[in-house]
All heavy atoms as an XYZ file, in Angstrom:
945
protein
N     -92.517    -10.541     15.174
C     -91.486    -11.342     15.782
C     -90.457    -10.407     16.424
O     -89.980     -9.468     15.811
C     -90.831    -12.214     14.705
C     -89.672    -12.973     15.189
S     -89.094    -13.988     13.845
C     -88.169    -15.102     14.728
N     -90.103    -10.711     17.638
C     -89.162     -9.894     18.397
C     -87.805    -10.603     18.420
O     -87.717    -11.805     18.602
C     -89.662     -9.713     19.820
C     -88.862     -8.710     20.585
C     -89.496     -8.420     21.937
O     -90.707     -8.189     21.989
O     -88.743     -8.459     22.918
N     -86.720     -9.838     18.235
C     -85.360    -10.374     18.266
C     -84.739     -9.976     19.600
O     -84.745     -8.804     19.970
C     -84.514     -9.822     17.095
C     -83.088    -10.345     17.170
C     -85.148    -10.167     15.759
N     -84.177    -10.956     20.306
C     -83.556    -10.674     21.595
C     -82.040    -10.565     21.440
O     -81.474    -10.977     20.422
C     -83.878    -11.787     22.612
O     -83.271    -12.997     22.162
C     -85.378    -11.969     22.780
N     -81.396    -10.052     22.477
C     -79.939     -9.878     22.450
C     -79.223    -11.207     22.280
O     -78.137    -11.268     21.692
C     -79.473     -9.194     23.725
N     -79.808    -12.287     22.772
C     -79.192    -13.613     22.629
C     -79.129    -14.073     21.180
O     -78.339    -14.941     20.825
C     -79.981    -14.656     23.421
C     -80.086    -14.331     24.885
O     -79.552    -13.289     25.295
O     -80.697    -15.129     25.612
N     -79.978    -13.505     20.372
C     -80.077    -13.948     18.983
C     -79.248    -13.087     18.021
O     -79.224    -13.340     16.831
C     -81.548    -13.925     18.546
C     -82.417    -14.840     19.381
C     -83.887    -14.652     19.088
O     -84.355    -13.501     19.086
O     -84.551    -15.677     18.868
N     -78.573    -12.088     18.568
C     -77.795    -11.172     17.742
C     -76.307    -11.422     17.969
O     -75.849    -11.541     19.105
C     -78.131     -9.702     18.083
C     -77.255     -8.756     17.285
C     -79.594     -9.422     17.834
N     -75.568    -11.507     16.903
C     -74.118    -11.647     16.981
C     -73.508    -10.356     16.444
O     -73.779     -9.954     15.311
C     -73.613    -12.850     16.153
C     -74.197    -14.135     16.690
C     -72.088    -12.891     16.163
C     -73.901    -15.346     15.824
N     -72.704     -9.721     17.291
C     -72.057     -8.469     16.900
C     -70.583     -8.757     16.660
O     -69.905     -9.334     17.509
C     -72.211     -7.399     18.006
C     -71.466     -6.135     17.608
C     -73.673     -7.125     18.272
N     -70.094     -8.374     15.519
C     -68.666     -8.512     15.226
C     -68.112     -7.131     14.908
O     -68.825     -6.260     14.415
C     -68.411     -9.456     14.026
O     -69.063     -8.919     12.889
C     -68.929    -10.848     14.310
N     -66.849     -6.978     15.212
C     -66.193     -5.705     14.944
C     -65.033     -5.934     13.999
O     -64.195     -6.798     14.233
C     -65.674     -5.103     16.249
C     -66.767     -4.797     17.226
C     -66.225     -4.452     18.595
O     -65.011     -4.576     18.814
O     -67.027     -4.067     19.449
N     -65.015     -5.176     12.969
C     -63.907     -5.225     12.023
C     -63.364     -3.809     11.899
O     -64.009     -2.945     11.304
C     -64.376     -5.731     10.641
O     -65.032     -6.983     10.815
C     -63.202     -5.888      9.697
N     -62.201     -3.566     12.500
C     -61.681     -2.193     12.431
C     -61.256     -1.855     11.013
O     -60.833     -2.715     10.244
C     -60.484     -2.218     13.371
C     -60.082     -3.642     13.467
C     -61.323     -4.455     13.225
N     -61.385     -0.596     10.691
C     -60.892     -0.180      9.384
C     -59.370     -0.205      9.394
O     -58.748     -0.218     10.459
C     -61.439      1.166      8.967
C     -61.436      2.229     10.006
C     -62.182      3.442      9.529
N     -61.235      4.527      9.403
C     -61.551      5.783      9.419
N     -62.800      6.147      9.498
N     -60.635      6.711      9.323
N     -58.809     -0.230      8.245
C     -57.352     -0.322      8.120
C     -56.680      0.833      8.853
O     -57.086      1.986      8.747
C     -56.968     -0.280      6.639
C     -55.517     -0.571      6.393
C     -55.188     -0.644      4.907
O     -56.032     -1.095      4.115
O     -54.072     -0.241      4.554
N     -55.639      0.496      9.636
C     -54.911      1.507     10.381
C     -55.506      1.820     11.742
O     -55.043      2.721     12.415
N     -56.517      1.081     12.133
C     -57.177      1.294     13.424
C     -57.076      0.031     14.266
O     -57.004     -1.076     13.745
C     -58.659      1.622     13.225
C     -58.894      3.031     12.784
C     -58.571      3.568     11.570
C     -59.488      4.073     13.538
N     -58.933      4.888     11.526
C     -59.509      5.215     12.720
C     -60.024      4.154     14.817
C     -60.031      6.432     13.141
C     -60.548      5.363     15.236
C     -60.543      6.486     14.408
N     -57.109      0.201     15.580
C     -57.195     -0.914     16.521
C     -58.465     -0.707     17.333
O     -58.804      0.414     17.702
C     -55.983     -0.940     17.440
N     -59.179     -1.811     17.592
C     -60.445     -1.739     18.318
C     -60.415     -2.736     19.458
O     -59.936     -3.862     19.298
C     -61.635     -2.043     17.377
C     -62.942     -2.076     18.150
C     -61.710     -1.012     16.262
N     -60.925     -2.326     20.612
C     -61.045     -3.220     21.767
C     -62.411     -2.997     22.412
O     -62.916     -1.875     22.459
C     -59.941     -2.945     22.770
N     -63.002     -4.090     22.893
C     -64.297     -4.020     23.557
C     -64.201     -4.686     24.918
O     -63.617     -5.757     25.048
C     -65.376     -4.737     22.713
O     -65.442     -4.117     21.429
C     -66.735     -4.665     23.373
N     -64.790     -4.038     25.918
C     -64.866     -4.611     27.262
C     -66.071     -4.019     27.970
O     -66.334     -2.805     27.866
C     -63.595     -4.320     28.045
N     -66.809     -4.853     28.654
C     -67.967     -4.418     29.441
C     -68.953     -3.580     28.625
O     -69.485     -2.580     29.103
C     -67.517     -3.630     30.678
C     -66.654     -4.464     31.613
O     -66.907     -5.688     31.719
O     -65.734     -3.901     32.226
N     -69.151     -3.963     27.393
C     -70.125     -3.274     26.563
C     -69.650     -1.962     25.959
O     -70.397     -1.288     25.257
N     -68.404     -1.587     26.205
C     -67.839     -0.355     25.655
C     -66.821     -0.714     24.577
O     -66.059     -1.655     24.740
C     -67.151      0.467     26.746
C     -68.044      0.871     27.899
C     -69.064      1.932     27.505
O     -68.753      2.755     26.626
O     -70.161      1.914     28.069
N     -66.795      0.054     23.513
C     -65.851     -0.172     22.432
C     -65.026      1.081     22.210
O     -65.560      2.188     22.206
C     -66.587     -0.535     21.124
O     -67.357     -1.712     21.355
C     -65.611     -0.788     19.989
N     -63.727      0.881     22.048
C     -62.811      1.991     21.792
C     -62.051      1.694     20.507
O     -61.560      0.582     20.316
C     -61.801      2.168     22.954
C     -60.787      3.244     22.630
C     -62.526      2.496     24.240
N     -61.966      2.684     19.639
C     -61.184      2.562     18.416
C     -60.070      3.594     18.418
O     -60.297      4.753     18.760
N     -58.867      3.154     18.089
C     -57.717      4.059     18.048
C     -57.132      4.104     16.642
O     -56.868      3.069     16.041
C     -56.627      3.580     19.012
C     -56.963      3.583     20.496
C     -55.822      2.966     21.286
C     -57.225      4.990     20.969
N     -56.929      5.309     16.167
C     -56.256      5.513     14.893
C     -54.763      5.346     15.148
O     -54.181      6.085     15.942
C     -56.567      6.914     14.372
C     -55.944      7.217     13.022
O     -55.163      6.386     12.513
O     -56.241      8.294     12.484
N     -54.136      4.399     14.506
C     -52.727      4.088     14.745
C     -51.770      4.831     13.814
O     -50.561      4.612     13.867
C     -52.498      2.582     14.620
C     -53.318      1.710     15.572
C     -53.022      0.236     15.323
C     -53.050      2.072     17.016
N     -52.303      5.721     12.986
C     -51.449      6.464     12.058
C     -50.545      7.417     12.833
O     -50.966      8.077     13.776
C     -52.305      7.253     11.072
N     -49.293      7.456     12.443
C     -48.333      8.377     13.057
C     -48.241      9.608     12.171
O     -47.761      9.542     11.041
C     -46.960      7.704     13.236
C     -47.104      6.522     14.184
C     -45.943      8.707     13.756
C     -45.845      5.724     14.381
N     -48.697     10.719     12.718
C     -48.667     11.982     11.980
C     -47.256     12.563     12.048
O     -46.458     12.184     12.916
C     -49.655     12.993     12.590
O     -49.224     13.307     13.922
C     -51.079     12.447     12.605
N     -46.939     13.488     11.175
C     -45.622     14.136     11.257
C     -45.382     14.785     12.623
O     -44.272     14.734     13.159
C     -45.668     15.181     10.142
C     -46.640     14.630      9.147
C     -47.676     13.917      9.985
N     -46.426     15.365     13.219
C     -46.288     16.000     14.527
C     -45.943     14.967     15.602
O     -45.094     15.220     16.467
C     -47.578     16.743     14.910
C     -47.892     17.945     14.040
C     -48.570     17.577     12.710
O     -49.007     16.401     12.532
O     -48.649     18.451     11.841
N     -46.609     13.820     15.560
C     -46.312     12.751     16.517
C     -44.897     12.223     16.326
O     -44.203     11.914     17.290
C     -47.312     11.598     16.389
C     -48.686     11.813     16.995
C     -49.601     10.630     16.662
C     -48.595     11.991     18.493
N     -44.477     12.101     15.089
C     -43.128     11.622     14.787
C     -42.079     12.564     15.401
O     -41.119     12.110     16.034
C     -42.940     11.504     13.280
C     -41.566     11.075     12.860
C     -41.464      9.576     12.779
N     -40.139      9.242     12.306
C     -39.307      8.463     12.950
N     -39.676      7.870     14.045
N     -38.116      8.222     12.475
N     -42.265     13.871     15.224
C     -41.320     14.842     15.784
C     -41.326     14.798     17.308
O     -40.267     14.881     17.939
C     -41.650     16.254     15.297
C     -41.465     16.518     13.802
C     -41.818     17.961     13.472
C     -40.068     16.168     13.326
N     -42.502     14.646     17.898
C     -42.587     14.553     19.358
C     -41.874     13.297     19.862
O     -41.210     13.326     20.905
C     -44.048     14.554     19.802
N     -41.976     12.204     19.121
C     -41.275     10.975     19.495
C     -39.765     11.133     19.423
O     -39.032     10.659     20.295
N     -39.287     11.824     18.401
C     -37.853     12.082     18.277
C     -37.385     12.944     19.448
O     -36.318     12.708     20.026
C     -37.533     12.749     16.919
C     -37.759     11.736     15.781
C     -36.110     13.288     16.890
C     -37.717     12.346     14.394
N     -38.187     13.931     19.814
C     -37.838     14.796     20.950
C     -37.743     13.970     22.235
O     -36.826     14.164     23.038
C     -38.865     15.912     21.099
N     -38.661     13.041     22.442
C     -38.616     12.176     23.633
C     -37.358     11.311     23.616
O     -36.729     11.088     24.654
C     -39.857     11.284     23.727
C     -41.157     12.004     23.952
C     -41.225     12.945     25.134
N     -40.693     12.429     26.360
C     -40.226     13.175     27.357
N     -40.215     14.487     27.249
N     -39.751     12.640     28.454
N     -36.984     10.817     22.439
C     -35.750     10.033     22.331
C     -34.539     10.897     22.693
O     -33.607     10.430     23.344
C     -35.578      9.474     20.917
C     -36.478      8.288     20.626
O     -37.016      7.684     21.591
O     -36.660      7.960     19.440
N     -34.552     12.150     22.259
C     -33.446     13.064     22.583
C     -33.364     13.288     24.094
O     -32.267     13.278     24.664
C     -33.616     14.395     21.846
N     -34.503     13.448     24.747
C     -34.508     13.622     26.202
C     -33.882     12.393     26.872
O     -33.038     12.526     27.762
C     -35.948     13.854     26.732
C     -36.009     13.718     28.241
C     -36.456     15.215     26.296
N     -34.285     11.217     26.434
C     -33.733      9.978     27.007
C     -32.219      9.917     26.820
O     -31.476      9.604     27.761
C     -34.397      8.755     26.369
C     -33.886      7.428     26.904
C     -34.457      6.253     26.129
N     -34.322      6.368     24.685
C     -33.214      6.159     23.996
N     -32.097      5.821     24.619
N     -33.194      6.258     22.682
N     -31.747     10.249     25.627
C     -30.306     10.220     25.360
C     -29.548     11.223     26.225
O     -28.482     10.912     26.763
C     -30.037     10.523     23.884
C     -30.416      9.434     22.888
C     -30.303      9.972     21.463
C     -29.534      8.217     23.073
N     -30.101     12.413     26.352
C     -29.433     13.446     27.158
C     -29.417     13.045     28.629
O     -28.402     13.210     29.313
C     -30.097     14.820     26.933
C     -29.866     15.279     25.485
C     -29.551     15.856     27.915
C     -30.723     16.454     25.049
N     -30.504     12.468     29.121
C     -30.535     12.023     30.513
C     -29.536     10.883     30.732
O     -28.864     10.831     31.766
C     -31.947     11.581     30.925
C     -32.979     12.698     30.894
C     -32.766     13.771     31.938
O     -31.670     14.278     32.140
N     -33.857     14.150     32.594
N     -29.418      9.972     29.773
C     -28.413      8.900     29.870
C     -27.006      9.485     29.873
O     -26.131      9.030     30.617
C     -28.559      7.902     28.718
C     -29.789      7.018     28.841
O     -30.426      6.996     29.922
O     -30.131      6.342     27.837
N     -26.773     10.499     29.042
C     -25.457     11.141     28.984
C     -25.151     11.851     30.306
O     -24.009     11.826     30.782
C     -25.415     12.147     27.833
N     -26.154     12.444     30.907
C     -25.984     13.092     32.210
C     -25.489     12.066     33.224
O     -24.540     12.300     33.954
C     -27.324     13.686     32.662
C     -27.335     14.170     34.088
C     -28.763     14.362     34.589
N     -29.462     15.433     33.948
C     -29.343     16.723     34.292
N     -28.543     17.072     35.273
N     -30.027     17.636     33.674
N     -26.120     10.904     33.227
C     -25.753      9.850     34.165
C     -24.331      9.340     33.883
O     -23.521      9.192     34.790
C     -26.749      8.687     34.043
C     -26.594      7.631     35.108
C     -27.532      6.456     34.903
C     -28.965      6.877     34.774
N     -29.893      5.750     34.606
N     -24.027      9.116     32.611
C     -22.704      8.639     32.205
C     -21.607      9.635     32.599
O     -20.501      9.245     32.945
C     -22.662      8.409     30.675
O     -23.636      7.440     30.343
C     -21.309      7.950     30.207
N     -21.945     10.921     32.553
C     -20.974     11.964     32.868
C     -20.792     12.173     34.366
O     -19.990     13.010     34.778
C     -21.417     13.289     32.230
O     -21.482     13.160     30.835
N     -21.562     11.458     35.167
C     -21.441     11.587     36.612
C     -22.158     12.795     37.184
O     -21.912     13.177     38.329
N     -23.039     13.389     36.412
C     -23.783     14.545     36.897
C     -24.954     14.089     37.762
O     -25.503     13.014     37.562
C     -24.308     15.378     35.722
C     -23.225     15.973     34.813
C     -23.848     16.567     33.575
C     -22.436     17.020     35.577
N     -25.316     14.937     38.700
C     -26.461     14.663     39.566
C     -27.755     14.957     38.805
O     -27.771     15.789     37.889
C     -26.395     15.531     40.826
C     -25.189     15.259     41.702
C     -25.197     13.861     42.291
O     -26.284     13.357     42.625
O     -24.105     13.257     42.401
N     -28.824     14.316     39.221
C     -30.122     14.512     38.582
C     -30.561     15.971     38.645
O     -31.207     16.473     37.730
C     -31.187     13.597     39.250
C     -32.570     13.896     38.729
C     -30.829     12.147     39.055
N     -30.173     16.670     39.706
C     -30.597     18.058     39.889
C     -29.649     19.084     39.270
O     -29.952     20.283     39.275
C     -30.752     18.354     41.379
O     -29.512     18.162     42.032
N     -28.498     18.649     38.746
C     -27.542     19.584     38.151
C     -28.131     20.272     36.923
O     -28.744     19.627     36.069
C     -26.258     18.861     37.727
C     -25.375     18.477     38.894
O     -25.542     19.054     39.981
O     -24.532     17.573     38.708
N     -27.930     21.560     36.834
C     -28.278     22.300     35.620
C     -27.159     22.056     34.609
O     -25.986     21.938     34.986
C     -28.399     23.797     35.903
C     -29.400     24.137     36.965
C     -30.782     23.956     36.463
N     -31.746     24.320     37.505
C     -32.991     23.945     37.496
N     -33.447     23.202     36.529
N     -33.801     24.311     38.450
N     -27.537     21.957     33.341
C     -26.552     21.637     32.309
C     -26.687     22.588     31.126
O     -27.681     23.294     30.986
C     -26.707     20.178     31.809
C     -28.112     19.941     31.223
C     -26.406     19.188     32.923
C     -28.300     18.588     30.562
N     -25.659     22.567     30.289
C     -25.744     23.203     28.978
C     -25.629     22.085     27.954
O     -24.851     21.140     28.125
C     -24.635     24.247     28.751
O     -23.364     23.609     28.818
C     -24.705     25.355     29.780
N     -26.432     22.197     26.916
C     -26.434     21.186     25.856
C     -26.147     21.887     24.542
O     -26.821     22.859     24.184
C     -27.793     20.452     25.772
C     -27.795     19.453     24.620
C     -28.124     19.764     27.084
N     -25.146     21.410     23.851
C     -24.808     21.874     22.513
C     -25.097     20.708     21.590
O     -24.586     19.606     21.813
C     -23.329     22.270     22.443
C     -22.819     22.835     21.130
C     -23.515     24.166     20.814
C     -21.317     23.033     21.200
N     -25.941     20.904     20.577
C     -26.340     19.776     19.740
C     -26.189     20.068     18.254
O     -26.198     21.202     17.817
C     -27.778     19.347     20.051
C     -28.832     20.392     19.793
C     -29.279     21.333     20.674
C     -29.557     20.598     18.583
N     -30.245     22.108     20.085
C     -30.444     21.673     18.807
C     -29.557     19.978     17.340
C     -31.312     22.147     17.821
C     -30.421     20.436     16.352
C     -31.277     21.514     16.600
N     -26.041     18.969     17.517
C     -25.951     19.011     16.059
C     -26.725     17.815     15.525
O     -26.467     16.677     15.933
C     -24.483     18.936     15.606
C     -24.311     18.859     14.113
C     -24.469     19.990     13.324
C     -23.999     17.659     13.497
C     -24.315     19.923     11.950
C     -23.837     17.583     12.117
C     -23.992     18.724     11.342
N     -27.677     18.061     14.649
C     -28.471     16.977     14.067
C     -27.927     16.639     12.683
O     -27.662     17.529     11.880
C     -29.929     17.387     13.971
N     -27.775     15.352     12.434
C     -27.265     14.908     11.140
C     -28.390     14.563     10.171
O     -28.125     14.252      9.021
C     -26.337     13.690     11.305
O     -27.069     12.623     11.905
C     -25.126     14.038     12.164
N     -29.648     14.627     10.637
C     -30.795     14.379      9.750
C     -31.756     15.569      9.839
O     -31.920     16.161     10.901
C     -31.554     13.092     10.132
O     -32.161     13.274     11.406
C     -30.630     11.885     10.157
N     -32.398     15.900      8.736
C     -33.345     17.021      8.744
C     -34.500     16.814      9.724
O     -34.935     17.764     10.374
C     -33.859     17.073      7.300
C     -32.816     16.390      6.489
C     -32.206     15.349      7.389
N     -34.993     15.590      9.847
C     -36.122     15.327     10.732
C     -35.747     15.546     12.203
O     -36.503     16.153     12.965
C     -36.630     13.904     10.516
C     -37.942     13.626     11.187
C     -38.495     12.264     10.830
O     -37.732     11.277     10.818
O     -39.708     12.190     10.593
N     -34.565     15.092     12.597
C     -34.113     15.301     13.971
C     -33.876     16.782     14.223
O     -34.247     17.312     15.278
C     -32.843     14.477     14.254
O     -33.186     13.092     14.147
C     -32.289     14.753     15.636
N     -33.296     17.467     13.261
C     -33.071     18.915     13.390
C     -34.400     19.633     13.614
O     -34.531     20.464     14.521
C     -32.379     19.465     12.141
C     -31.998     20.927     12.225
C     -31.225     21.402     10.986
N     -30.086     20.531     10.685
C     -30.031     19.677      9.651
N     -31.045     19.583      8.804
N     -28.973     18.915      9.450
N     -35.398     19.291     12.819
C     -36.705     19.926     12.963
C     -37.326     19.611     14.321
O     -37.872     20.493     14.988
C     -37.645     19.465     11.846
C     -39.000     20.126     11.916
C     -39.948     19.681     10.813
O     -39.570     18.856      9.969
O     -41.094     20.165     10.820
N     -37.222     18.364     14.754
C     -37.800     17.973     16.050
C     -37.165     18.751     17.193
O     -37.869     19.232     18.085
C     -37.628     16.472     16.266
N     -35.844     18.902     17.164
C     -35.169     19.614     18.245
C     -35.426     21.115     18.194
O     -35.480     21.772     19.228
C     -33.678     19.301     18.250
C     -33.314     18.065     19.092
C     -33.921     16.800     18.573
C     -31.832     17.945     19.249
N     -35.605     21.634     17.009
C     -35.952     23.048     16.899
C     -37.379     23.294     17.408
O     -37.626     24.244     18.136
C     -35.826     23.520     15.454
C     -34.398     23.673     14.991
C     -34.323     24.041     13.525
N     -32.941     24.259     13.099
C     -32.589     24.408     11.825
N     -33.496     24.351     10.859
N     -31.318     24.603     11.520
N     -38.311     22.448     17.010
C     -39.711     22.612     17.403
C     -39.908     22.372     18.897
O     -40.643     23.101     19.560
C     -40.616     21.657     16.579
C     -42.023     21.600     17.138
C     -40.635     22.081     15.119
N     -39.247     21.349     19.432
C     -39.467     20.950     20.828
C     -38.314     21.326     21.757
O     -38.250     20.838     22.886
C     -39.703     19.435     20.896
C     -40.946     19.003     20.185
N     -42.196     19.188     20.724
C     -41.126     18.420     18.974
C     -43.100     18.720     19.876
N     -42.489     18.266     18.804
N     -37.432     22.199     21.312
C     -36.249     22.557     22.092
C     -36.541     23.092     23.480
O     -35.876     22.724     24.447
N     -37.537     23.939     23.610
C     -37.869     24.502     24.921
C     -38.311     23.408     25.882
O     -37.889     23.372     27.041
C     -38.968     25.576     24.778
O     -38.491     26.594     23.893
C     -39.326     26.183     26.121
N     -39.145     22.494     25.414
C     -39.621     21.392     26.263
C     -38.484     20.435     26.610
O     -38.383     19.974     27.755
C     -40.751     20.646     25.573
N     -37.616     20.156     25.644
C     -36.477     19.274     25.899
C     -35.588     19.897     26.976
O     -35.192     19.233     27.935
C     -35.673     19.009     24.613
C     -36.502     18.210     23.610
C     -34.374     18.260     24.934
C     -35.895     18.135     22.221
N     -35.270     21.170     26.804
C     -34.412     21.871     27.773
C     -35.022     21.817     29.168
O     -34.316     21.572     30.153
C     -34.192     23.318     27.326
N     -36.316     22.033     29.274
C     -36.983     21.991     30.580
C     -36.893     20.585     31.179
O     -36.621     20.432     32.376
C     -38.434     22.425     30.443
N     -37.105     19.568     30.366
C     -37.076     18.180     30.849
C     -35.709     17.772     31.376
O     -35.608     16.992     32.324
C     -37.505     17.206     29.754
C     -39.001     17.216     29.493
O     -39.744     17.848     30.266
O     -39.429     16.578     28.508
N     -34.638     18.265     30.740
C     -33.283     17.845     31.125
C     -32.565     18.873     32.002
O     -31.392     18.711     32.294
C     -32.422     17.497     29.881
C     -33.067     16.395     29.055
C     -32.142     18.724     29.033
N     -33.281     19.918     32.403
C     -32.727     20.995     33.239
C     -31.564     21.710     32.557
O     -30.550     22.029     33.173
C     -32.287     20.467     34.609
C     -33.368     19.812     35.470
C     -32.772     19.337     36.789
C     -34.529     20.759     35.711
N     -31.724     21.972     31.266
C     -30.688     22.681     30.519
C     -30.935     24.183     30.581
O     -32.021     24.656     30.232
C     -30.656     22.219     29.065
N     -29.940     24.919     31.034
C     -30.040     26.378     31.033
C     -29.734     26.925     29.638
O     -30.108     28.046     29.317
C     -29.124     27.029     32.093
C     -29.576     26.642     33.490
C     -27.670     26.660     31.873
N     -29.041     26.124     28.849
C     -28.792     26.444     27.442
C     -29.007     25.180     26.630
O     -28.538     24.100     26.999
C     -27.359     26.928     27.223
C     -27.058     28.280     27.813
C     -25.630     28.713     27.520
O     -25.134     28.468     26.395
O     -25.007     29.270     28.428
N     -29.732     25.324     25.521
C     -29.978     24.212     24.593
C     -29.748     24.790     23.213
O     -30.632     25.388     22.616
C     -31.408     23.688     24.762
C     -31.692     22.449     23.963
C     -31.210     21.218     24.388
C     -32.436     22.512     22.797
C     -31.469     20.072     23.660
C     -32.703     21.371     22.058
C     -32.221     20.143     22.500
N     -28.504     24.666     22.738
C     -28.057     25.415     21.569
C     -27.696     24.501     20.412
O     -26.945     23.534     20.568
C     -26.815     26.258     21.937
O     -27.115     27.031     23.100
C     -26.409     27.162     20.805
N     -28.208     24.862     19.238
C     -27.857     24.134     18.017
C     -26.475     24.583     17.571
O     -26.179     25.787     17.541
C     -28.881     24.409     16.925
C     -28.591     23.677     15.635
C     -29.642     23.912     14.568
O     -30.575     24.696     14.778
O     -29.511     23.289     13.491
N     -25.638     23.626     17.205
C     -24.305     23.919     16.700
C     -24.328     23.777     15.182
O     -25.080     22.966     14.641
C     -23.284     22.970     17.326
C     -21.880     23.510     17.269
O     -21.646     24.675     17.493
N     -20.936     22.639     16.979
N     -23.498     24.523     14.480
C     -23.485     24.452     13.021
C     -22.518     23.404     12.475
O     -22.350     23.277     11.270
C     -23.195     25.821     12.416
C     -21.877     26.412     12.886
O     -21.198     25.770     13.706
O     -21.546     27.525     12.443
N     -21.901     22.634     13.373
C     -20.971     21.571     12.963
C     -21.042     20.451     13.996
O     -21.530     20.651     15.105
C     -19.550     22.124     12.886
N     -20.559     19.267     13.629
C     -20.555     18.167     14.599
C     -19.863     18.565     15.892
O     -18.934     19.365     15.894
C     -19.784     17.064     13.875
C     -19.984     17.350     12.426
C     -20.013     18.860     12.334
N     -20.332     17.999     16.994
C     -19.801     18.368     18.312
C     -18.904     17.286     18.897
O     -18.548     17.336     20.062
C     -20.939     18.687     19.312
C     -21.726     19.881     18.850
C     -21.835     17.477     19.518
N     -18.486     16.318     18.079
C     -17.724     15.181     18.603
C     -16.379     15.565     19.199
O     -15.819     14.841     20.011
C     -17.565     14.088     17.559
C     -16.928     14.566     16.268
O     -16.656     15.766     16.136
O     -16.716     13.722     15.389
N     -15.837     16.731     18.846
C     -14.559     17.162     19.422
C     -14.747     17.906     20.740
O     -13.787     18.198     21.431
C     -13.821     18.055     18.428
N     -15.984     18.201     21.094
C     -16.272     18.929     22.330
C     -16.132     18.000     23.533
O     -16.277     16.787     23.427
C     -17.703     19.479     22.311
C     -18.012     20.384     21.146
C     -17.447     21.733     21.347
C     -17.869     22.646     20.197
N     -17.106     23.817     20.091
N     -15.870     18.577     24.720
C     -15.835     17.736     25.919
C     -17.220     17.146     26.174
O     -18.226     17.778     25.883
C     -15.438     18.702     27.038
C     -15.473     20.059     26.469
C     -15.610     19.962     24.984
N     -17.232     15.963     26.716
C     -18.478     15.264     27.029
C     -19.391     15.145     25.808
O     -20.593     15.388     25.891
C     -19.210     15.954     28.183
C     -18.437     15.988     29.481
C     -18.077     14.589     29.977
O     -18.816     13.637     29.794
N     -16.917     14.454     30.589
N     -18.822     14.763     24.666
C     -19.601     14.612     23.441
C     -20.205     13.215     23.363
O     -19.577     12.236     23.744
C     -18.724     14.882     22.223
N     -21.426     13.161     22.859
C     -22.143     11.906     22.693
C     -22.738     11.875     21.302
O     -23.022     12.912     20.718
C     -23.263     11.780     23.741
C     -22.746     11.773     25.149
C     -22.557     12.969     25.833
C     -22.433     10.580     25.772
C     -22.069     12.973     27.127
C     -21.939     10.580     27.065
C     -21.757     11.767     27.748
N     -22.957     10.661     20.791
C     -23.496     10.527     19.442
C     -24.462      9.355     19.403
O     -24.214      8.316     19.994
C     -22.358     10.292     18.457
C     -22.827      9.787     17.107
C     -21.683      9.431     16.238
N     -21.333     10.652     15.525
C     -20.414     10.718     14.611
N     -19.695      9.674     14.315
N     -20.162     11.843     13.987
N     -25.562      9.548     18.684
C     -26.497      8.467     18.411
C     -26.761      8.481     16.914
O     -27.495      9.328     16.411
C     -27.800      8.651     19.199
C     -28.712      7.456     19.040
O     -29.372      7.350     17.991
O     -28.744      6.613     19.964
N     -26.136      7.540     16.213
C     -26.225      7.510     14.756
C     -27.646      7.197     14.282
O     -28.097      7.745     13.280
C     -25.244      6.479     14.197
N     -28.336      6.345     15.009
C     -29.692      5.970     14.603
C     -30.631      7.174     14.631
O     -31.421      7.381     13.720
C     -30.234      4.876     15.520
C     -31.580      4.350     15.100
C     -32.069      3.230     15.982
O     -31.247      2.527     16.600
O     -33.299      3.060     16.066
N     -30.528      7.989     15.666
C     -31.366      9.186     15.765
C     -30.810     10.328     14.923
O     -31.543     11.219     14.527
C     -31.488      9.621     17.231
C     -32.509     10.699     17.540
C     -33.917     10.277     17.137
C     -32.476     11.066     19.005
N     -29.520     10.283     14.643
C     -28.892     11.366     13.879
C     -28.633     12.577     14.746
O     -28.913     13.708     14.362
N     -28.085     12.310     15.942
C     -27.879     13.389     16.893
C     -26.511     13.293     17.531
O     -26.098     12.225     17.979
C     -28.956     13.329     17.993
C     -28.887     14.375     19.098
C     -29.036     15.780     18.525
C     -29.957     14.101     20.144
N     -25.807     14.413     17.560
C     -24.548     14.550     18.281
C     -24.751     15.699     19.265
O     -25.347     16.715     18.924
C     -23.408     14.902     17.329
C     -23.142     13.838     16.291
C     -22.031     14.229     15.331
O     -21.298     15.204     15.615
O     -21.914     13.577     14.285
N     -24.271     15.530     20.499
C     -24.472     16.579     21.490
C     -23.417     16.480     22.581
O     -22.794     15.449     22.786
C     -25.876     16.500     22.105
C     -26.139     15.220     22.839
C     -25.973     15.135     24.208
C     -26.573     14.092     22.163
C     -26.226     13.959     24.896
C     -26.822     12.904     22.833
C     -26.647     12.835     24.205
N     -23.209     17.592     23.265
C     -22.353     17.606     24.423
C     -23.170     18.074     25.621
O     -24.084     18.882     25.489
C     -21.130     18.510     24.223
O     -21.521     19.854     24.136
N     -22.835     17.524     26.779
C     -23.511     17.853     28.037
C     -22.460     18.301     29.022
O     -21.520     17.558     29.304
C     -24.278     16.633     28.587
C     -24.874     16.935     29.948
C     -25.331     16.170     27.618
N     -22.600     19.510     29.550
C     -21.652     20.058     30.494
C     -22.435     20.686     31.642
O     -23.464     21.340     31.413
C     -20.744     21.126     29.827
C     -19.780     21.726     30.825
C     -20.021     20.532     28.620
N     -21.938     20.506     32.858
C     -22.587     21.124     34.011
C     -22.524     22.646     33.866
O     -21.477     23.198     33.526
C     -21.893     20.680     35.305
C     -22.582     21.189     36.544
C     -21.945     20.604     37.797
C     -22.615     21.161     39.037
N     -22.053     20.579     40.256
N     -23.628     23.292     34.118
C     -23.706     24.758     33.966
C     -23.092     25.456     35.165
O     -23.029     24.948     36.236
C     -25.151     25.187     33.800
């Protein structure tokens, strides 16, 4: 007896923590777990967004080179900015991207994001 494709029912049940999608006979499974490395990269992207918003708020041009002085209030944010500092600086056109040993709220052009645990100042270089 021969079984044809019409007689077979295929179901997909992704394992826990995975998402699966099928289209045109192709199936893709994605592991949705957030690794520590991905978490730090996400924090770095959030920092870039905040710094770019601060640049705009400060009236700086998109092409202006800046200096960024930052202070992290959480260990995870501190680690993310230390690990990804070079990439962050390149993304925001910072000629200096310096960690401060104290809060920067008294500095000119100081900004704070309590949720991310980041305080920083942005000044045209």
